[in-house]
MARKOL-987959 format. One record per atom (N, C-alpha, C): residue in three letters; atom name; x, y, z. Coordinates in nm, 2 decimals. Layout:
REM MARKOL-987959
{rest:ALA, atom:CA, c1:X, c2:Y, c3:Z}
...
//
This chain:
REM MARKOL-987959
{rest:MET, atom:N, c1:-1.19, c2:-0.74, c3:1.69}
{rest:MET, atom:CA, c1:-1.06, c2:-0.68, c3:1.69}
{rest:MET, atom:C, c1:-1.00, c2:-0.71, c3:1.55}
{rest:GLN, atom:N, c1:-0.94, c2:-0.61, c3:1.50}
{rest:GLN, atom:CA, c1:-0.87, c2:-0.61, c3:1.37}
{rest:GLN, atom:C, c1:-0.75, c2:-0.71, c3:1.37}
{rest:THR, atom:N, c1:-0.75, c2:-0.79, c3:1.27}
{rest:THR, atom:CA, c1:-0.63, c2:-0.88, c3:1.26}
{rest:THR, atom:C, c1:-0.56, c2:-0.84, c3:1.12}
{rest:THR, atom:N, c1:-0.43, c2:-0.86, c3:1.12}
{rest:THR, atom:CA, c1:-0.36, c2:-0.83, c3:1.00}
{rest:THR, atom:C, c1:-0.26, c2:-0.94, c3:0.97}
{rest:ILE, atom:N, c1:-0.25, c2:-0.98, c3:0.84}
{rest:ILE, atom:CA, c1:-0.16, c2:-1.08, c3:0.80}
{rest:ILE, atom:C, c1:-0.06, c2:-1.02, c3:0.70}
{rest:TRP, atom:N, c1:0.07, c2:-1.03, c3:0.74}
{rest:TRP, atom:CA, c1:0.17, c2:-0.99, c3:0.64}
{rest:TRP, atom:C, c1:0.19, c2:-1.11, c3:0.56}
{rest:HIS, atom:N, c1:0.16, c2:-1.10, c3:0.43}
{rest:HIS, atom:CA, c1:0.14, c2:-1.21, c3:0.34}
{rest:HIS, atom:C, c1:0.23, c2:-1.21, c3:0.22}
{rest:ASN, atom:N, c1:0.29, c2:-1.32, c3:0.19}
{rest:ASN, atom:CA, c1:0.37, c2:-1.34, c3:0.06}
{rest:ASN, atom:C, c1:0.29, c2:-1.45, c3:-0.01}
{rest:PRO, atom:N, c1:0.22, c2:-1.42, c3:-0.12}
{rest:PRO, atom:CA, c1:0.14, c2:-1.51, c3:-0.19}
{rest:PRO, atom:C, c1:0.22, c2:-1.63, c3:-0.25}
{rest:LYS, atom:N, c1:0.35, c2:-1.62, c3:-0.26}
{rest:LYS, atom:CA, c1:0.43, c2:-1.73, c3:-0.31}
{rest:LYS, atom:C, c1:0.47, c2:-1.83, c3:-0.21}
{rest:CYS, atom:N, c1:0.44, c2:-1.79, c3:-0.08}
{rest:CYS, atom:CA, c1:0.48, c2:-1.88, c3:0.03}
{rest:CYS, atom:C, c1:0.36, c2:-1.97, c3:0.07}
{rest:SER, atom:N, c1:0.39, c2:-2.10, c3:0.08}
{rest:SER, atom:CA, c1:0.28, c2:-2.19, c3:0.11}
{rest:SER, atom:C, c1:0.23, c2:-2.17, c3:0.26}
{rest:LYS, atom:N, c1:0.32, c2:-2.14, c3:0.35}
{rest:LYS, atom:CA, c1:0.28, c2:-2.12, c3:0.49}
{rest:LYS, atom:C, c1:0.19, c2:-1.99, c3:0.50}
{rest:SER, atom:N, c1:0.23, c2:-1.89, c3:0.42}
{rest:SER, atom:CA, c1:0.15, c2:-1.77, c3:0.42}
{rest:SER, atom:C, c1:0.01, c2:-1.79, c3:0.36}
{rest:ARG, atom:N, c1:0.01, c2:-1.86, c3:0.25}
{rest:ARG, atom:CA, c1:-0.12, c2:-1.89, c3:0.19}
{rest:ARG, atom:C, c1:-0.21, c2:-1.97, c3:0.29}
{rest:GLU, atom:N, c1:-0.15, c2:-2.06, c3:0.36}
{rest:GLU, atom:CA, c1:-0.22, c2:-2.14, c3:0.46}
{rest:GLU, atom:C, c1:-0.27, c2:-2.05, c3:0.57}
{rest:ALA, atom:N, c1:-0.20, c2:-1.95, c3:0.61}
{rest:ALA, atom:CA, c1:-0.24, c2:-1.86, c3:0.72}
{rest:ALA, atom:C, c1:-0.37, c2:-1.78, c3:0.67}
{rest:VAL, atom:N, c1:-0.37, c2:-1.74, c3:0.55}
{rest:VAL, atom:CA, c1:-0.49, c2:-1.67, c3:0.49}
{rest:VAL, atom:C, c1:-0.61, c2:-1.76, c3:0.49}
{rest:LYS, atom:N, c1:-0.58, c2:-1.89, c3:0.45}
{rest:LYS, atom:CA, c1:-0.69, c2:-1.99, c3:0.44}
{rest:LYS, atom:C, c1:-0.75, c2:-2.02, c3:0.57}
{rest:ILE, atom:N, c1:-0.66, c2:-2.04, c3:0.67}
{rest:ILE, atom:CA, c1:-0.71, c2:-2.06, c3:0.81}
{rest:ILE, atom:C, c1:-0.80, c2:-1.95, c3:0.86}
{rest:SER, atom:N, c1:-0.75, c2:-1.83, c3:0.84}
{rest:SER, atom:CA, c1:-0.82, c2:-1.71, c3:0.88}
{rest:SER, atom:C, c1:-0.96, c2:-1.71, c3:0.82}
{rest:GLU, atom:N, c1:-0.97, c2:-1.74, c3:0.69}
{rest:GLU, atom:CA, c1:-1.10, c2:-1.74, c3:0.62}
{rest:GLU, atom:C, c1:-1.19, c2:-1.85, c3:0.67}
{rest:GLU, atom:N, c1:-1.13, c2:-1.97, c3:0.69}
{rest:GLU, atom:CA, c1:-1.20, c2:-2.09, c3:0.73}
{rest:GLU, atom:C, c1:-1.27, c2:-2.07, c3:0.87}
{rest:ILE, atom:N, c1:-1.20, c2:-2.00, c3:0.96}
{rest:ILE, atom:CA, c1:-1.26, c2:-1.98, c3:1.09}
{rest:ILE, atom:C, c1:-1.34, c2:-1.85, c3:1.10}
{rest:GLY, atom:N, c1:-1.35, c2:-1.78, c3:0.99}
{rest:GLY, atom:CA, c1:-1.44, c2:-1.66, c3:0.99}
{rest:GLY, atom:C, c1:-1.38, c2:-1.54, c3:1.04}
{rest:VAL, atom:N, c1:-1.25, c2:-1.53, c3:1.05}
{rest:VAL, atom:CA, c1:-1.18, c2:-1.41, c3:1.10}
{rest:VAL, atom:C, c1:-1.14, c2:-1.32, c3:0.98}
{rest:LYS, atom:N, c1:-1.20, c2:-1.20, c3:0.97}
{rest:LYS, atom:CA, c1:-1.17, c2:-1.11, c3:0.87}
{rest:LYS, atom:C, c1:-1.03, c2:-1.05, c3:0.90}
{rest:SER, atom:N, c1:-0.94, c2:-1.07, c3:0.81}
{rest:SER, atom:CA, c1:-0.80, c2:-1.02, c3:0.83}
{rest:SER, atom:C, c1:-0.77, c2:-0.92, c3:0.72}
{rest:LYS, atom:N, c1:-0.70, c2:-0.82, c3:0.76}
{rest:LYS, atom:CA, c1:-0.64, c2:-0.73, c3:0.66}
{rest:LYS, atom:C, c1:-0.52, c2:-0.80, c3:0.60}
{rest:ILE, atom:N, c1:-0.51, c2:-0.82, c3:0.47}
{rest:ILE, atom:CA, c1:-0.40, c2:-0.88, c3:0.41}
{rest:ILE, atom:C, c1:-0.30, c2:-0.78, c3:0.35}
{rest:VAL, atom:N, c1:-0.18, c2:-0.78, c3:0.40}
{rest:VAL, atom:CA, c1:-0.08, c2:-0.69, c3:0.36}
{rest:VAL, atom:C, c1:0.03, c2:-0.77, c3:0.28}
{rest:LYS, atom:N, c1:0.04, c2:-0.74, c3:0.16}
{rest:LYS, atom:CA, c1:0.15, c2:-0.80, c3:0.07}
{rest:LYS, atom:C, c1:0.27, c2:-0.72, c3:0.10}
{rest:TYR, atom:N, c1:0.35, c2:-0.76, c3:0.20}
{rest:TYR, atom:CA, c1:0.46, c2:-0.68, c3:0.25}
{rest:TYR, atom:C, c1:0.58, c2:-0.67, c3:0.16}
{rest:LEU, atom:N, c1:0.58, c2:-0.75, c3:0.05}
{rest:LEU, atom:CA, c1:0.69, c2:-0.74, c3:-0.04}
{rest:LEU, atom:C, c1:0.66, c2:-0.62, c3:-0.14}
{rest:GLU, atom:N, c1:0.53, c2:-0.59, c3:-0.15}
{rest:GLU, atom:CA, c1:0.49, c2:-0.48, c3:-0.24}
{rest:GLU, atom:C, c1:0.47, c2:-0.35, c3:-0.16}
{rest:SER, atom:N, c1:0.41, c2:-0.36, c3:-0.04}
{rest:SER, atom:CA, c1:0.40, c2:-0.25, c3:0.05}
{rest:SER, atom:C, c1:0.50, c2:-0.27, c3:0.16}
{rest:LYS, atom:N, c1:0.62, c2:-0.23, c3:0.14}
{rest:LYS, atom:CA, c1:0.73, c2:-0.25, c3:0.23}
{rest:LYS, atom:C, c1:0.70, c2:-0.18, c3:0.37}
{rest:PRO, atom:N, c1:0.71, c2:-0.25, c3:0.48}
{rest:PRO, atom:CA, c1:0.70, c2:-0.19, c3:0.61}
{rest:PRO, atom:C, c1:0.81, c2:-0.09, c3:0.63}
{rest:THR, atom:N, c1:0.78, c2:0.01, c3:0.71}
{rest:THR, atom:CA, c1:0.88, c2:0.11, c3:0.75}
{rest:THR, atom:C, c1:0.96, c2:0.06, c3:0.87}
{rest:LYS, atom:N, c1:1.07, c2:0.12, c3:0.90}
{rest:LYS, atom:CA, c1:1.15, c2:0.08, c3:1.01}
{rest:LYS, atom:C, c1:1.07, c2:0.09, c3:1.14}
{rest:GLU, atom:N, c1:0.99, c2:0.19, c3:1.15}
{rest:GLU, atom:CA, c1:0.91, c2:0.21, c3:1.27}
{rest:GLU, atom:C, c1:0.80, c2:0.09, c3:1.29}
{rest:GLU, atom:N, c1:0.74, c2:0.06, c3:1.17}
{rest:GLU, atom:CA, c1:0.65, c2:-0.06, c3:1.18}
{rest:GLU, atom:C, c1:0.72, c2:-0.19, c3:1.22}
{rest:LEU, atom:N, c1:0.84, c2:-0.21, c3:1.16}
{rest:LEU, atom:CA, c1:0.92, c2:-0.32, c3:1.20}
{rest:LEU, atom:C, c1:0.95, c2:-0.32, c3:1.35}
{rest:LYS, atom:N, c1:0.99, c2:-0.21, c3:1.40}
{rest:LYS, atom:CA, c1:1.02, c2:-0.20, c3:1.55}
{rest:LYS, atom:C, c1:0.90, c2:-0.23, c3:1.63}
{rest:THR, atom:N, c1:0.79, c2:-0.18, c3:1.59}
{rest:THR, atom:CA, c1:0.66, c2:-0.21, c3:1.67}
{rest:THR, atom:C, c1:0.63, c2:-0.35, c3:1.67}
{rest:VAL, atom:N, c1:0.63, c2:-0.42, c3:1.55}
{rest:VAL, atom:CA, c1:0.60, c2:-0.56, c3:1.54}
{rest:VAL, atom:C, c1:0.70, c2:-0.64, c3:1.61}
{rest:LEU, atom:N, c1:0.83, c2:-0.60, c3:1.60}
{rest:LEU, atom:CA, c1:0.93, c2:-0.68, c3:1.67}
{rest:LEU, atom:C, c1:0.90, c2:-0.69, c3:1.82}
{rest:LYS, atom:N, c1:0.86, c2:-0.58, c3:1.88}
{rest:LYS, atom:CA, c1:0.82, c2:-0.58, c3:2.02}
{rest:LYS, atom:C, c1:0.70, c2:-0.67, c3:2.04}
{rest:MET, atom:N, c1:0.60, c2:-0.66, c3:1.95}
{rest:MET, atom:CA, c1:0.48, c2:-0.74, c3:1.96}
{rest:MET, atom:C, c1:0.51, c2:-0.89, c3:1.96}
{rest:LEU, atom:N, c1:0.61, c2:-0.93, c3:1.88}
{rest:LEU, atom:CA, c1:0.66, c2:-1.06, c3:1.86}
{rest:LEU, atom:C, c1:0.73, c2:-1.11, c3:1.99}
{rest:GLY, atom:N, c1:0.78, c2:-1.02, c3:2.06}
{rest:GLY, atom:CA, c1:0.86, c2:-1.05, c3:2.18}
{rest:GLY, atom:C, c1:1.00, c2:-1.09, c3:2.15}
{rest:PHE, atom:N, c1:1.05, c2:-1.04, c3:2.04}
{rest:PHE, atom:CA, c1:1.19, c2:-1.07, c3:2.00}
{rest:PHE, atom:C, c1:1.28, c2:-0.96, c3:2.05}
{rest:ARG, atom:N, c1:1.40, c2:-1.00, c3:2.09}
{rest:ARG, atom:CA, c1:1.50, c2:-0.90, c3:2.14}
{rest:ARG, atom:C, c1:1.58, c2:-0.84, c3:2.03}
{rest:SER, atom:N, c1:1.59, c2:-0.91, c3:1.92}
{rest:SER, atom:CA, c1:1.67, c2:-0.86, c3:1.81}
{rest:SER, atom:C, c1:1.60, c2:-0.89, c3:1.67}
{rest:ALA, atom:N, c1:1.62, c2:-0.80, c3:1.58}
{rest:ALA, atom:CA, c1:1.57, c2:-0.82, c3:1.44}
{rest:ALA, atom:C, c1:1.62, c2:-0.95, c3:1.38}
{rest:ARG, atom:N, c1:1.74, c2:-1.00, c3:1.42}
{rest:ARG, atom:CA, c1:1.79, c2:-1.12, c3:1.36}
{rest:ARG, atom:C, c1:1.70, c2:-1.24, c3:1.39}
{rest:GLU, atom:N, c1:1.63, c2:-1.24, c3:1.50}
{rest:GLU, atom:CA, c1:1.54, c2:-1.35, c3:1.54}
{rest:GLU, atom:C, c1:1.42, c2:-1.36, c3:1.44}
{rest:TRP, atom:N, c1:1.40, c2:-1.25, c3:1.37}
{rest:TRP, atom:CA, c1:1.29, c2:-1.24, c3:1.27}
{rest:TRP, atom:C, c1:1.33, c2:-1.25, c3:1.13}
{rest:MET, atom:N, c1:1.46, c2:-1.28, c3:1.11}
{rest:MET, atom:CA, c1:1.51, c2:-1.28, c3:0.97}
{rest:MET, atom:C, c1:1.52, c2:-1.42, c3:0.91}
{rest:ARG, atom:N, c1:1.50, c2:-1.42, c3:0.78}
{rest:ARG, atom:CA, c1:1.52, c2:-1.55, c3:0.71}
{rest:ARG, atom:C, c1:1.67, c2:-1.56, c3:0.68}
{rest:THR, atom:N, c1:1.74, c2:-1.63, c3:0.76}
{rest:THR, atom:CA, c1:1.89, c2:-1.63, c3:0.75}
{rest:THR, atom:C, c1:1.94, c2:-1.72, c3:0.64}
{rest:LYS, atom:N, c1:1.85, c2:-1.79, c3:0.58}
{rest:LYS, atom:CA, c1:1.89, c2:-1.88, c3:0.46}
{rest:LYS, atom:C, c1:1.87, c2:-1.81, c3:0.33}
{rest:GLU, atom:N, c1:1.82, c2:-1.69, c3:0.33}
{rest:GLU, atom:CA, c1:1.80, c2:-1.62, c3:0.20}
{rest:GLU, atom:C, c1:1.93, c2:-1.58, c3:0.15}
{rest:ASP, atom:N, c1:1.94, c2:-1.58, c3:0.01}
{rest:ASP, atom:CA, c1:2.07, c2:-1.54, c3:-0.05}
{rest:ASP, atom:C, c1:2.10, c2:-1.40, c3:-0.01}
{rest:ILE, atom:N, c1:2.00, c2:-1.31, c3:0.00}
{rest:ILE, atom:CA, c1:2.03, c2:-1.17, c3:0.03}
{rest:ILE, atom:C, c1:2.10, c2:-1.16, c3:0.17}
{rest:TYR, atom:N, c1:2.06, c2:-1.24, c3:0.26}
{rest:TYR, atom:CA, c1:2.12, c2:-1.24, c3:0.39}
{rest:TYR, atom:C, c1:2.27, c2:-1.27, c3:0.38}
{rest:LYS, atom:N, c1:2.30, c2:-1.37, c3:0.30}
{rest:LYS, atom:CA, c1:2.45, c2:-1.40, c3:0.28}
{rest:LYS, atom:C, c1:2.52, c2:-1.29, c3:0.20}
{rest:ASP, atom:N, c1:2.45, c2:-1.24, c3:0.09}
{rest:ASP, atom:CA, c1:2.51, c2:-1.14, c3:0.01}
{rest:ASP, atom:C, c1:2.55, c2:-1.02, c3:0.08}
{rest:LEU, atom:N, c1:2.46, c2:-0.98, c3:0.18}
{rest:LEU, atom:CA, c1:2.48, c2:-0.86, c3:0.26}
{rest:LEU, atom:C, c1:2.57, c2:-0.89, c3:0.38}
{rest:ASP, atom:N, c1:2.61, c2:-1.01, c3:0.40}
{rest:ASP, atom:CA, c1:2.70, c2:-1.06, c3:0.51}
{rest:ASP, atom:C, c1:2.63, c2:-1.01, c3:0.64}
{rest:LEU, atom:N, c1:2.50, c2:-1.04, c3:0.66}
{rest:LEU, atom:CA, c1:2.43, c2:-0.99, c3:0.78}
{rest:LEU, atom:C, c1:2.47, c2:-1.07, c3:0.90}
{rest:LYS, atom:N, c1:2.52, c2:-1.19, c3:0.88}
{rest:LYS, atom:CA, c1:2.56, c2:-1.27, c3:1.00}
{rest:LYS, atom:C, c1:2.67, c2:-1.19, c3:1.08}
{rest:ASN, atom:N, c1:2.74, c2:-1.11, c3:1.02}
{rest:ASN, atom:CA, c1:2.85, c2:-1.03, c3:1.09}
{rest:ASN, atom:C, c1:2.81, c2:-0.89, c3:1.13}
{rest:VAL, atom:N, c1:2.68, c2:-0.86, c3:1.11}
{rest:VAL, atom:CA, c1:2.63, c2:-0.73, c3:1.15}
{rest:VAL, atom:C, c1:2.57, c2:-0.73, c3:1.29}
{rest:THR, atom:N, c1:2.62, c2:-0.65, c3:1.38}
{rest:THR, atom:CA, c1:2.57, c2:-0.65, c3:1.51}
{rest:THR, atom:C, c1:2.48, c2:-0.52, c3:1.55}
{rest:ASP, atom:N, c1:2.49, c2:-0.43, c3:1.46}
{rest:ASP, atom:CA, c1:2.41, c2:-0.30, c3:1.48}
{rest:ASP, atom:C, c1:2.26, c2:-0.33, c3:1.45}
{rest:GLU, atom:N, c1:2.18, c2:-0.31, c3:1.55}
{rest:GLU, atom:CA, c1:2.03, c2:-0.34, c3:1.53}
{rest:GLU, atom:C, c1:1.97, c2:-0.25, c3:1.42}
{rest:GLU, atom:N, c1:2.01, c2:-0.13, c3:1.42}
{rest:GLU, atom:CA, c1:1.95, c2:-0.03, c3:1.32}
{rest:GLU, atom:C, c1:1.99, c2:-0.08, c3:1.18}
{rest:ALA, atom:N, c1:2.11, c2:-0.13, c3:1.16}
{rest:ALA, atom:CA, c1:2.15, c2:-0.18, c3:1.03}
{rest:ALA, atom:C, c1:2.07, c2:-0.30, c3:0.99}
{rest:LEU, atom:N, c1:2.04, c2:-0.39, c3:1.08}
{rest:LEU, atom:CA, c1:1.96, c2:-0.51, c3:1.05}
{rest:LEU, atom:C, c1:1.82, c2:-0.47, c3:1.01}
{rest:LEU, atom:N, c1:1.76, c2:-0.37, c3:1.08}
{rest:LEU, atom:CA, c1:1.63, c2:-0.32, c3:1.05}
{rest:LEU, atom:C, c1:1.63, c2:-0.26, c3:0.91}
{rest:ASN, atom:N, c1:1.73, c2:-0.18, c3:0.89}
{rest:ASN, atom:CA, c1:1.74, c2:-0.11, c3:0.75}
{rest:ASN, atom:C, c1:1.75, c2:-0.22, c3:0.64}
{rest:ALA, atom:N, c1:1.82, c2:-0.32, c3:0.67}
{rest:ALA, atom:CA, c1:1.83, c2:-0.43, c3:0.57}
{rest:ALA, atom:C, c1:1.69, c2:-0.49, c3:0.54}
{rest:MET, atom:N, c1:1.61, c2:-0.51, c3:0.65}
{rest:MET, atom:CA, c1:1.48, c2:-0.56, c3:0.64}
{rest:MET, atom:C, c1:1.39, c2:-0.47, c3:0.56}
{rest:VAL, atom:N, c1:1.40, c2:-0.34, c3:0.58}
{rest:VAL, atom:CA, c1:1.32, c2:-0.24, c3:0.51}
{rest:VAL, atom:C, c1:1.35, c2:-0.25, c3:0.36}
{rest:GLU, atom:N, c1:1.48, c2:-0.25, c3:0.33}
{rest:GLU, atom:CA, c1:1.52, c2:-0.25, c3:0.19}
{rest:GLU, atom:C, c1:1.50, c2:-0.38, c3:0.12}
{rest:ASN, atom:N, c1:1.50, c2:-0.49, c3:0.20}
{rest:ASN, atom:CA, c1:1.49, c2:-0.62, c3:0.15}
{rest:ASN, atom:C, c1:1.38, c2:-0.70, c3:0.23}
{rest:PRO, atom:N, c1:1.26, c2:-0.67, c3:0.21}
{rest:PRO, atom:CA, c1:1.15, c2:-0.74, c3:0.29}
{rest:PRO, atom:C, c1:1.15, c2:-0.89, c3:0.28}
{rest:LYS, atom:N, c1:1.21, c2:-0.94, c3:0.18}
{rest:LYS, atom:CA, c1:1.22, c2:-1.09, c3:0.16}
{rest:LYS, atom:C, c1:1.29, c2:-1.15, c3:0.28}
{rest:LEU, atom:N, c1:1.37, c2:-1.07, c3:0.36}
{rest:LEU, atom:CA, c1:1.44, c2:-1.12, c3:0.48}
{rest:LEU, atom:C, c1:1.34, c2:-1.14, c3:0.60}
{rest:ILE, atom:N, c1:1.22, c2:-1.09, c3:0.59}
{rest:ILE, atom:CA, c1:1.12, c2:-1.10, c3:0.70}
{rest:ILE, atom:C, c1:1.06, c2:-1.24, c3:0.70}
{rest:GLU, atom:N, c1:1.07, c2:-1.31, c3:0.82}
{rest:GLU, atom:CA, c1:1.01, c2:-1.44, c3:0.83}
{rest:GLU, atom:C, c1:0.86, c2:-1.42, c3:0.83}
{rest:ARG, atom:N, c1:0.79, c2:-1.51, c3:0.76}
{rest:ARG, atom:CA, c1:0.65, c2:-1.50, c3:0.74}
{rest:ARG, atom:C, c1:0.58, c2:-1.63, c3:0.76}
{rest:PRO, atom:N, c1:0.45, c2:-1.63, c3:0.77}
{rest:PRO, atom:CA, c1:0.36, c2:-1.51, c3:0.77}
{rest:PRO, atom:C, c1:0.36, c2:-1.45, c3:0.91}
{rest:VAL, atom:N, c1:0.34, c2:-1.32, c3:0.92}
{rest:VAL, atom:CA, c1:0.32, c2:-1.25, c3:1.04}
{rest:VAL, atom:C, c1:0.18, c2:-1.22, c3:1.06}
{rest:LEU, atom:N, c1:0.13, c2:-1.26, c3:1.18}
{rest:LEU, atom:CA, c1:-0.01, c2:-1.23, c3:1.21}
{rest:LEU, atom:C, c1:-0.01, c2:-1.14, c3:1.33}
{rest:ILE, atom:N, c1:-0.09, c2:-1.03, c3:1.32}
{rest:ILE, atom:CA, c1:-0.10, c2:-0.93, c3:1.42}
{rest:ILE, atom:C, c1:-0.25, c2:-0.92, c3:1.46}
{rest:LYS, atom:N, c1:-0.26, c2:-0.91, c3:1.60}
{rest:LYS, atom:CA, c1:-0.40, c2:-0.90, c3:1.65}
{rest:LYS, atom:C, c1:-0.38, c2:-0.82, c3:1.78}
{rest:GLY, atom:N, c1:-0.44, c2:-0.70, c3:1.78}
{rest:GLY, atom:CA, c1:-0.43, c2:-0.61, c3:1.90}
{rest:GLY, atom:C, c1:-0.28, c2:-0.57, c3:1.92}
{rest:ASP, atom:N, c1:-0.23, c2:-0.60, c3:2.04}
{rest:ASP, atom:CA, c1:-0.09, c2:-0.57, c3:2.07}
{rest:ASP, atom:C, c1:0.00, c2:-0.69, c3:2.07}
{rest:LYS, atom:N, c1:-0.05, c2:-0.80, c3:2.00}
{rest:LYS, atom:CA, c1:0.03, c2:-0.92, c3:2.00}
{rest:LYS, atom:C, c1:0.05, c2:-0.96, c3:1.85}
{rest:ALA, atom:N, c1:0.16, c2:-1.03, c3:1.83}
{rest:ALA, atom:CA, c1:0.19, c2:-1.08, c3:1.69}
{rest:ALA, atom:C, c1:0.26, c2:-1.22, c3:1.71}
{rest:ILE, atom:N, c1:0.25, c2:-1.30, c3:1.60}
{rest:ILE, atom:CA, c1:0.32, c2:-1.42, c3:1.59}
{rest:ILE, atom:C, c1:0.37, c2:-1.44, c3:1.45}
{rest:ILE, atom:N, c1:0.47, c2:-1.53, c3:1.44}
{rest:ILE, atom:CA, c1:0.50, c2:-1.59, c3:1.31}
{rest:ILE, atom:C, c1:0.42, c2:-1.71, c3:1.30}
{rest:GLY, atom:N, c1:0.35, c2:-1.73, c3:1.19}
{rest:GLY, atom:CA, c1:0.26, c2:-1.84, c3:1.18}
{rest:GLY, atom:C, c1:0.33, c2:-1.97, c3:1.14}
{rest:ARG, atom:N, c1:0.43, c2:-2.01, c3:1.21}
{rest:ARG, atom:CA, c1:0.50, c2:-2.13, c3:1.19}
{rest:ARG, atom:C, c1:0.52, c2:-2.20, c3:1.33}
{rest:PRO, atom:N, c1:0.48, c2:-2.32, c3:1.34}
{rest:PRO, atom:CA, c1:0.40, c2:-2.40, c3:1.25}
{rest:PRO, atom:C, c1:0.26, c2:-2.34, c3:1.23}
{rest:THR, atom:N, c1:0.19, c2:-2.38, c3:1.12}
{rest:THR, atom:CA, c1:0.06, c2:-2.32, c3:1.10}
{rest:THR, atom:C, c1:-0.04, c2:-2.37, c3:1.20}
{rest:SER, atom:N, c1:-0.01, c2:-2.47, c3:1.27}
{rest:SER, atom:CA, c1:-0.11, c2:-2.52, c3:1.37}
{rest:SER, atom:C, c1:-0.13, c2:-2.42, c3:1.48}
{rest:ILE, atom:N, c1:-0.05, c2:-2.32, c3:1.50}
{rest:ILE, atom:CA, c1:-0.07, c2:-2.22, c3:1.60}
{rest:ILE, atom:C, c1:-0.16, c2:-2.10, c3:1.56}
{rest:ILE, atom:N, c1:-0.19, c2:-2.09, c3:1.43}
{rest:ILE, atom:CA, c1:-0.26, c2:-1.98, c3:1.38}
{rest:ILE, atom:C, c1:-0.41, c2:-1.97, c3:1.43}
{rest:ALA, atom:N, c1:-0.48, c2:-2.07, c3:1.42}
{rest:ALA, atom:CA, c1:-0.63, c2:-2.06, c3:1.46}
{rest:ALA, atom:C, c1:-0.64, c2:-2.02, c3:1.60}
{rest:GLU, atom:N, c1:-0.56, c2:-2.08, c3:1.69}
{rest:GLU, atom:CA, c1:-0.57, c2:-2.05, c3:1.83}
{rest:GLU, atom:C, c1:-0.54, c2:-1.90, c3:1.85}
{rest:PHE, atom:N, c1:-0.44, c2:-1.85, c3:1.79}
{rest:PHE, atom:CA, c1:-0.40, c2:-1.71, c3:1.80}
{rest:PHE, atom:C, c1:-0.51, c2:-1.62, c3:1.75}
{rest:LEU, atom:N, c1:-0.57, c2:-1.65, c3:1.64}
{rest:LEU, atom:CA, c1:-0.67, c2:-1.56, c3:1.58}
{rest:LEU, atom:C, c1:-0.80, c2:-1.57, c3:1.66}
{rest:GLN, atom:N, c1:-0.83, c2:-1.68, c3:1.73}
{rest:GLN, atom:CA, c1:-0.95, c2:-1.70, c3:1.80}
{rest:GLN, atom:C, c1:-0.94, c2:-1.65, c3:1.95}
{rest:ALA, atom:N, c1:-0.82, c2:-1.63, c3:2.00}
{rest:ALA, atom:CA, c1:-0.80, c2:-1.59, c3:2.14}
{rest:ALA, atom:C, c1:-0.86, c2:-1.45, c3:2.17}
//
């Protein structure tokens, strides 16, 4: 089954996810999501796979851009998703996708079990 990792090479947790995938012999498609920005439809699909009710659950709320855009006061789900499309740095990472399931690889201790299931 194809696995995909939404990866930010500057993030230690993201690098760890790729390393774990390689160590256990799982070939994963690596998507550098800051370069290949996901579409709003892709975000909606993965949001459901993650089991989140709101895009905010998937956002990096401590990022400067979150504060600059005053996203804590935004209640419109479409506006939150648009912000994530325009500023993928807001997406919590790493995202691991396998079949119809996805996880945020934090803590990294959950990654191997998810990939081998």
